[in-house]
N, C-alpha and C positions, 0 to 999 in steps of 0.2 A: 468584408471578412467576418467570420464566425468566431464568436467568443464562446468560451466553455466546451463541454462535452454534449454530443447527443443524447446521452443517457440522463444528464442533470435534470432533465425535466421529471424523471421518477424517483428522484432522490427522496423526497418527502414520503411517497408511499411506500419505499422500501425501508424507511427507517428503522421499523422492527427487525426487520432482518439483520441490518447492519448493528444493532444493538445487541441481538442475539449472539452475532459472532464476536462482537467484543466482549460479550460475558465469557464466552469460550475461551478467548486469548486470556483473560484475566485469571479463569480457572487454571490454566497453565502456565501462570506466572508472569504472564505480559501485561501488567497493569497500566503501563504509561502509552499504549497505543491508543490515538485518538479516533474519532468517526472520520474527521478530516483525511488523516493518514490513510486509513482503510480505504477510503473513497478515492483518494488519490493514487493508490495501489490499483484499484479497479480500472479506474479510466485510463491511466497511463500504461499500465502493463496488460491485464486481462482483457480489457475492451479497448486495445489499440486502436484496432479495425471495427468500428462499430456496424452491427448490422442495420439495414435499412427499416425493416419491419420487425424490430425485436417485441417480445411478448414480456408483460411483467413477470412472469412466472419464469421466464429464462433469467433475467436479472436476478431474481430472488435465488435461483437456483446456482447461479455462479457466486452470489455472495456467499452462500451456505458451504459451497466447495472450497473456498479458500483455506488452504492449509498455513498454519503458522508458519514453517519453514519457507514457504513461497514468500511470505510477507517478510520475514526476517530477511532472506536473502536480497529482496528488492530494497528494503530500507538500508541495509549495509552498503549496497552499490550505491544508492543515491546518496548517503553520508560522504562516501569517498569522493563521489563528483563534486560535492559542494564544499569540500575541506581543502586547505592550503597544505595538505599533506605532501611532504617530499623527505626523500632521504639524502638529500644534497649535504645537510650538515651532519658532520662526523660524531658530535655530542649526541644529536638526535638518534642517530642510528644505533649508538652504544646504548642509550637509555631504553631504546625499543627492545634491544636484545637481552636486556637484563633478566 
């Protein structure tokens, strides 16, 4: 069984591109996004089906093309997947609707 993502091999080489993208996020007000979270988005969403013979420039291109809105949408969905959020409790529903 294979562990990790096919593109993990390139992670150290594309670190400057990841840092550049995180700087862009920070300029737009998203200071708390980490490199690990961005990499997770890329591997789970953008590169869900990795190419066999991907080139380094293609990976960098994908990183630089990430839009903040794409990442935030992904992070929101992941947060809901991991939470115990339910509307079963009447008091919680009323609190939410305030």
